[in-house]
C-alpha positions, -999 to +999 in steps of 0.1 A: +128+319-313+092+322-300+102+304-268+132+326-263+112+357-267+086+344-243+113+338-217+127+373-222+093+389-218+085+368-187+119+377-172+113+414-178+077+414-165+081+390-135+116+399-124+135+376-100+116+345-088+113+352-051+116+389-046+101+400-080+128+426-082+138+435-117+169+418-131+199+441-135+211+423-166+196+396-188+221+376-208+213+353-237+239+325-240+241+304-272+265+283-291+276+290-327+272+252-335+257+230-309+281+202-302+255+175-296+231+185-323+253+199-352+228+228-356+237+264-357+219+291-338+197+316-356+221+344-349+204+372-369+171+366-351+188+363-317+206+396-322+172+411-332+156+399-299+187+410-279+184+446-292+146+446-289+146+437-252+180+453-244+196+421-232+232+409-235+244+382-259+272+356-252+281+334-281+303+302-277+321+296-310+340+265-299+329+245-330+322+273-355+354+294-354+377+284-382+350+262-397+320+283-406+319+313-430+336+318-464+369+327-447+365+307-415+356+336-392+328+317-375+291+320-370+290+358-374+305+356-409+283+327-418+252+347-411+266+381-421+262+395-385+284+423-373+306+410-344+301+443-327+265+432-321+278+404-298+286+414-263+309+384-255+324+361-281+341+330-267+361+303-286+387+276-282+421+271-297+419+233-293+399+226-325+404+246-357+437+260-344+452+227-333+466+242-301+453+246-265+434+272-245+408+296-257+398+333-259+371+357-249+365+388-270+345+417-255+347+454-248+376+467-227+356+470-194+344+434-196+379+420-202+393+441-174+365+428-151+372+392-161+410+396-155+402+409-120+374+386-109+378+353-128+390+324-107+405+307-137+425+339-146+438+343-111+450+307-106+461+297-141+495+299-157+503+318-189+501+301-223+534+284-233+553+300-262+550+270-285+512+269-280+510+307-286+531+304-317+508+276-330+477+298-324+493+327-343+504+305-372+469+290-375+453+324-374+476+338-401+468+307-422+430+311-418+432+348-426+455+342-456+483+365-444+509+338-442+516+342-479+497+310-489+462+298-496+465+268-473+440+282-449+413+288-475+421+254-491+414+237-458+382+256-452+369+246-487+380+210-481+362+209-448+330+221-464+334+195-492+340+167-467+310+177-446+286+179-475+298+145-489+296+127-456+262+140-447+247+136-481+259+100-485+246+089-451+213+105-456+208+090-490+213+056-474+185+061-449+203+073-417+190+100-395+215+129-390+211+160-369+224+194-379+228+214-411+245+206-443+275+229-436+280+218-400+312+197-395+296+182-364+276+152-377+255+133-351+241+100-363+210+091-344+210+056-329+183+060-302+189+028-281+216+028-255+222-010-261+225-004-299+248+026-292+272+004-271+271-024-297+279+001-325+309+016-305+323-019-298+318-032-334+332+000-349+363-001-327+369-038-336+369-027-373+393+002-368+369+031-363+367+049-329+335+069-329+325+093-301+292+079-287+269+099-265+239+088-245+217+097-215+220+119-195+240+140-220+211+133-245+174+124-241+169+088-230+160+077-265+183+102-282+216+083-281+239+091-310+273+087-325+290+120-331+315+125-360+336+157-360+349+160-395+383+176-404+398+191-436+425+164-432+400+136-439+404+123-474+375+112-496+388+076-493+387+077-455+352+091-455+340+065-480+356+038-459+337+051-428+304+050-447+311+015-460+319+003-425+286+018-411+268+001-440+284-033-431+274-029-394+239-018-402+222-052-409+231-066-374+226-033-355+196-017-373+210+018-377+188+030-406+159+047-388+148+070-416+116+063-435+128+082-466+141+051-484+109+032-477+088+060-492+109+061-523+107+023-527+070+025-530 
C-alpha cells in the first residue's frame, strides 16, 4: 500500500512523463483475487487511498465473484466494502457461473460510453439465450432466490475444500501462495525443469495440473496452480494430495523449512 500511495503522489505532483501536464484522470486497477498468486487485494485500504487522492478504482472480480464473501458476492462482501465505492466492477461468467462472457458494472454514463466506444462491443454478437439462461440460473442460486439453498451449500463447500487442501499441503511442507480462503492455490515449484517434470508425471498418473512459468512468473517463481471447485469431493482432494506426496521424493517439491524446524 505504501508503494501504491507513492505512485499516486508522484503521478499527481509530476504529471505526465514528457509534458508534465496534470493527468485528467488517475485510475487504480486491481484484481479481487490475483490469478497467479491466490492473494486478495487490500480493498478497504485501496478505497481509502482512492478517496484520499480522488482517483478512480477498477476491480477485476474474475476469480472472486461467486467464491468470496458469506453469500458469494465477491471481494466487496468479503471485506465489507460498499460496491458504490468502486467506480468499475468487472467479472466473468465463465467461472462461478459456469457459462461464458462477462460483465462490467458502473454508473450509467460509463456504461453508455463503453457501449459507444468499445471495439469489442461494436464488433461482437449478443449472448446466446442458453448462455444467458445459465447466467440467470446461477445468479438466482447464488443469491438464494431459486427456492433452494444449493447456492449457499456450494459456497460453504468451496470454503471447506479450500481450507482442507491448503492446510494439508502446508502441513506437509509445501510452499503455497495466497490466503486461506482463496480458491486459487499456487504451489511453488521454482525450477522450470522441475515444473515440466511435475506436469508430465502428474498427467501420467491421471492429474492434469495447470503449470505456469517464466515469463508469466519470475524466472525462479514457477508454480502449479490449482483452482478448487465446490464439486471436488474430499476423496478427490485427498487423492491429489497423496499423488503429490508420491511424486515429491523424485521431484523435490517440499521447499518449506517449517517441517525441518519442527523436527528439531
